[in-house]
C-alpha angles and dihedrals in degrees: 000000000000089000091053092049090050095051088049092052091049090051092049091050089050095053091044090055095043094106095051115110100226146353097227110315113057117225119259111236129209130182088227096057094100099038116143107242134174133177130189113204139185112196141156118237123197120183118179112239092018108055145247126293142183108220134195113198147157136215120200122182134195098011105184123240104206097199095054123064110252087347115167138154140183131237132201122183143156151146130229140192128191150116128293134227138221111021087355097054113148093008121122122262122206117191138168137172140189127186130178114194125208100344106185115243099184101342140349088274094063112050142164122211113193126181137182119198127178142176140166126216089023123179130172127189126218124193123224120277119270141047093268097049121143111260091214098057114084141169114215127198115202131197132177087218136001128185127179129202114198132184131178125187116196134183118194130202130195109359093336087292093126122042132182113195144177124194132187128192119195112187118195106201135181096198118211096182139262141271112228126219088269094056097255118145114225121190117223096181094105096036117115111247092019133060122073120356096015116162123206119190124201127178134194130193124186154147125221128199111198105178095167134118094252127015095209098041110016121191103168133021139041142287129207128180129180122182144160126214128196109206129193122216114268097200128026092255097052122090127233112240151173117246121202120196130190118184124180125179134175130199116208122184110218104176110024106291095316102079114043128181115210121195126184141185121192127185127182132177136170143210126202118242099182126359119236125255116250124183124206116232124209119205117235122238088252092056092048091054092051094037112024091187093050094113094044089055094045091048093050089052093048091050092051094046094047091052091049093047090068095049131086127218128238125198110304123234126229130062136063099340114029125030091004092188092069129066120266114286094006096146131034144151140139093297133029131198119188134169131173143170126206129186113209122193120191116213118215114297113264098188097194122168113206131187112182134154092260099030143030126178149087124287108208110169150346122227135197120206139185123192142190123192141182127191143164141178125210140181090230144016093255129108095308091061089063098038141035093065125180116219134218131180138174150119140263148198118220130193117203118199132177094281109008148042122226121191141190111196128184113202129188132197145162086275096053124268146293137210125222125199105179146137121254131014123300089232 
């Protein structure tokens, strides 16, 4: 009862303070913030474990909504065609996606962001659990078709400095099967809860506090986000679980507003909802004659799958946001601890308006960045959670337009390197 009263008091205070201008750091304004922009792009995409695509897409920012005062939203869409990998190697992939960002419902403070993403001959590789996992051992899920419907409802307070949000993900999957860590192909087409027409539902609830001078391109202030995910199992052996994330980031100007130090700390943990189902296999007499160690191998696999079926999964490290020198999803376990520092240097403003056949917008600035990151994953919150970190470092080039930030990051690690071309900052 006390918790309910506390939540009610917090909500009342939020509504009372909704007309205030800022929490502590006032927003930085620009006459180009609401500029209508569009970009048409043709780009190759290669994702290990999935395949390679040639995509044609468009990004349109600040599309006006006439019946809502200052109402605007953004849109990203595209189609792709390419070749698959794994069991789908050489087969054609067809993909498309459409995302609408912050479409105003009654005002710009109450928005809905829907998306539809789809691909055929889809496969996605997972690494083994643990910070010391073998980079060569992968578990690959494969589907003849996958489509995802996404929707996010957001309510903003102050000058979009506090956000309450709810997100749902409904995946429609025609499972083909999976390839286990030992290279064996296992069909899922006749397995209950999988096969053709399977639906997997994921939810996220969260609150975001963005007390910075500019949400898109912050140079002073702090950022805190807390959210909870509810994940379904993706194979019969896998558990379903809750995932809890806490992200804190600070922006500290070192030289005027030209050289900015960004520091971040990210913690993630998980809790099992339902354990997975693992069946024990017994080798036949014929298999034992041909492979005398058949039962030993099968028993070892059963033991490993049974242990993992009772564990959750926190946010993975590696990819475009955290430990950028490693491939996406490289490290995972029940708990995640990540920290990073990035130095951003803004070159002199260029302030160029452009209006071309394939692009229209405003080029504001270029930015150079250097970063250093540490992260670990652990089965518990003991000593390993605060030690045994993997490191990543690198540099990046950012382009800041009237309504977006594009980045090209080059990350390096003990396992090689990775390149990220993405929209928005990593933190």
